[in-house]
C-alpha positions as CSV (number, residue, x, y, z in Angstrom):
1,M,0.0,0.0,0.0
2,A,1.4,3.4,-0.9
3,E,2.2,5.8,1.9
4,N,2.0,9.6,2.2
5,L,5.1,10.5,4.2
6,K,5.4,14.1,5.2
7,K,9.0,15.1,5.8
8,R,11.0,18.3,6.4
9,I,14.2,19.9,4.8
10,Q,16.3,22.8,5.8
11,F,17.7,25.2,3.2
12,N,19.1,28.8,3.0
13,F,16.4,31.4,3.1
14,E,16.3,35.1,2.7
15,A,14.1,37.2,4.8
16,V,13.3,40.9,4.9
17,Y,13.8,43.4,7.7
18,S,13.8,47.3,8.0
19,I,16.1,49.7,10.0
20,S,15.5,53.3,10.9
21,H,18.9,54.3,9.8
22,E,22.3,52.8,8.7
23,P,23.8,51.8,12.1
24,N,26.9,53.6,13.4
25,F,27.3,50.8,15.9
26,E,27.6,53.3,18.6
27,E,23.9,53.4,19.4
28,S,23.2,53.0,23.1
29,E,19.8,51.3,22.5
30,V,18.3,49.0,19.9
31,W,14.7,48.5,19.6
32,I,13.3,45.4,17.9
33,L,9.8,45.9,16.5
34,F,7.4,43.1,15.8
35,H,4.6,44.0,13.5
36,G,1.0,42.8,13.5
37,Y,-0.8,40.5,11.3
38,G,-1.0,41.7,7.6
39,Q,1.5,44.4,7.9
40,L,4.9,45.1,6.2
41,T,8.0,46.4,8.0
42,E,8.5,49.2,5.4
43,F,5.2,50.7,6.5
44,F,5.2,49.7,10.2
45,I,8.5,51.2,10.9
46,R,7.4,54.7,9.7
47,K,5.5,55.3,13.0
48,F,8.8,55.0,14.9
49,L,11.0,57.2,12.5
50,P,10.3,60.5,14.3
51,F,11.9,59.0,17.3
52,D,15.2,57.7,15.5
53,S,18.4,59.3,16.7
54,E,22.1,58.7,16.8
55,Q,21.7,56.9,20.1
56,R,18.6,54.9,19.1
57,I,17.9,52.6,16.2
58,F,14.9,50.6,15.3
59,L,15.2,47.2,13.8
60,A,12.0,45.6,12.4
61,P,11.9,42.0,11.2
62,E,9.3,41.0,8.8
63,G,7.2,37.8,9.2
64,T,8.1,35.3,6.4
65,N,4.4,34.2,5.6
66,Y,2.7,36.4,3.0
67,S,-0.8,36.6,1.7
68,Y,-3.2,39.0,-0.2
69,L,-5.1,41.1,2.3
70,K,-8.3,40.8,0.2
71,D,-9.3,38.4,-2.5
72,F,-6.4,37.2,-4.8
73,H,-4.8,40.5,-5.7
74,G,-3.8,44.0,-4.5
75,R,-2.1,44.7,-1.2
76,V,0.0,42.0,0.3
77,G,0.7,41.6,4.1
78,A,3.0,39.4,6.3
79,N,2.2,37.4,9.3
80,W,4.2,35.4,11.8
81,M,2.2,32.2,11.6
82,T,-1.0,30.5,11.1
83,S,-2.5,27.4,12.7
84,H,-1.0,25.2,9.9
85,D,2.3,23.7,10.9
86,R,2.4,26.1,13.8
87,E,5.3,24.6,15.7
88,L,7.4,24.5,12.7
89,A,6.7,28.2,12.0
90,I,7.7,29.1,15.6
91,E,11.0,27.3,15.2
92,N,11.7,29.0,11.9
93,N,10.9,32.3,13.5
94,H,13.3,31.6,16.3
95,R,16.1,30.7,13.9
96,Y,15.5,33.7,11.7
97,L,15.4,36.1,14.6
98,D,18.2,34.7,16.4
99,K,20.5,35.1,13.3
100,L,19.2,38.6,12.6
101,V,19.6,40.1,16.0
102,E,22.8,38.3,17.0
103,G,24.4,39.2,13.7
104,F,23.3,42.8,14.1
105,L,24.6,43.2,17.7
106,E,27.9,41.5,17.2
107,A,29.2,44.6,15.3
108,Y,28.9,46.7,18.4
109,K,32.0,47.1,20.6
110,N,29.9,48.3,23.5
111,S,26.8,46.3,23.8
112,P,23.7,48.5,23.6
113,K,20.4,48.0,25.6
114,V,18.0,45.7,23.8
115,N,14.3,46.6,24.0
116,V,11.4,44.7,22.3
117,L,8.0,46.1,21.2
118,G,5.4,43.7,19.9
119,F,2.2,44.9,18.3
120,S,-1.0,42.8,18.0
121,Q,0.1,39.3,16.6
122,G,3.7,40.5,16.9
123,A,3.3,40.7,20.7
124,A,3.0,36.8,20.9
125,T,5.9,36.3,18.6
126,A,8.0,38.8,20.5
127,T,7.3,37.1,23.9
128,R,8.1,33.6,22.6
129,W,11.3,34.8,21.1
130,A,12.4,37.0,23.9
131,S,11.7,34.2,26.5
132,R,14.3,32.0,25.0
133,W,16.8,34.3,23.6
134,T,20.0,34.2,25.6
135,G,20.6,37.9,25.6
136,E,19.1,40.5,28.0
137,I,15.9,42.4,27.2
138,D,15.9,45.7,29.1
139,Q,12.3,46.7,28.1
140,L,9.3,44.8,26.8
141,I,6.4,46.6,25.4
142,L,3.2,44.8,24.4
143,W,0.9,46.9,22.3
144,A,-2.7,45.6,21.6
145,G,-1.5,42.2,22.3
146,G,0.1,39.9,25.0
147,F,2.1,37.0,26.0
148,A,1.9,33.9,24.0
149,H,-0.4,31.6,25.7
150,D,1.9,28.6,25.5
151,L,4.9,30.1,27.5
152,N,6.3,28.2,30.5
153,I,5.5,30.3,33.5
154,E,8.5,29.4,35.6
155,E,10.9,29.8,32.7
156,S,9.3,33.2,31.8
157,R,9.5,34.5,35.3
158,K,13.2,33.9,35.4
159,R,13.7,35.3,31.9
160,F,11.9,38.6,32.5
161,E,13.1,39.1,36.1
162,N,15.1,42.2,35.2
163,T,12.9,43.4,32.3
164,T,10.6,46.4,32.6
165,M,7.3,45.6,31.1
166,T,4.7,47.9,29.7
167,I,1.2,47.2,28.3
168,V,-0.4,49.6,25.8
169,L,-4.2,49.4,25.2
170,G,-6.7,51.3,23.1
171,D,-10.0,51.7,24.8
172,Q,-11.8,51.1,21.5
173,D,-9.9,48.0,20.4
174,E,-12.4,45.4,19.4
175,F,-9.9,42.6,19.6
176,L,-9.2,43.0,23.2
177,T,-12.1,41.3,25.0
178,P,-12.5,41.1,28.6
179,E,-11.7,37.5,28.6
180,R,-8.2,38.0,26.8
181,L,-7.4,40.9,29.2
182,K,-8.2,38.7,32.3
183,K,-6.0,35.9,30.9
184,Q,-3.1,38.3,30.4
185,E,-3.6,39.9,33.8
186,D,-3.4,36.5,35.4
187,F,-0.4,35.4,33.4
188,I,1.5,38.5,34.2
189,K,0.7,38.3,37.8
190,S,2.1,34.9,38.0
191,F,5.5,36.5,37.1
192,G,5.4,38.5,40.3
193,K,5.7,41.6,38.3
194,V,3.4,44.8,37.9
195,P,3.7,46.2,34.5
196,E,3.0,49.7,33.6
197,I,-0.4,49.9,31.8
198,L,-0.7,52.8,29.2
199,N,-4.4,53.4,27.9
200,F,-5.1,55.6,25.1
201,S,-8.4,56.7,23.4
202,G,-8.4,54.6,20.1
203,G,-8.7,51.3,18.5
204,H,-6.2,48.7,17.2
205,F,-3.4,50.9,16.0
206,I,-0.1,52.5,16.9
207,D,-0.8,55.9,18.6
208,S,1.8,58.6,17.9
209,E,1.1,60.4,21.1
210,V,1.8,57.3,23.3
211,L,4.9,56.8,21.2
212,R,6.1,60.3,22.0
213,G,5.7,59.6,25.7
214,L,7.5,56.3,25.4
215,F,10.5,57.7,23.6
216,K,10.6,61.2,25.1
């Protein structure tokens, strides 16, 4: 009887990322930005460009899964994963992000502070990656999203022990249900940490005024 055997293969793969300026490798802080579902980094990073400086650089990796945002033509967006082969997508993301970030940081003579901001779907990917990366995360900002539900609580508590956490929420965000917020609140409390909560009047988007407060 014929069998249908599903196997895997590894190969070299090129992925896309955006940066806010050509690095001078003397920046004191690097911000890694994780975009949301259906976004592209070249547009996502524009919100952060007003806060770029000689001492601060933004690095935005792009999810490697692409699809049309409507029907079968027109605008294309990227995402970090779907439910199909989810675990494989997570491992591919980890390998990609490790290589990108570590390759970027190794050019620095004096190690900069590394900060992470995840928006929407990017928040879950950011927390998965940050919870297992071997480097230190100084600040973690989760915007319109939260911790991945499958993180190990004990490991995450140790990993983020010295990380400052901030949660940013729009009061008109249709994706943030009371049930989701309660789960995130309980999960963060299990860390023994109290994150700063920033609320703004608006929906599921990056608010420029809140950014101005974060990067003042």
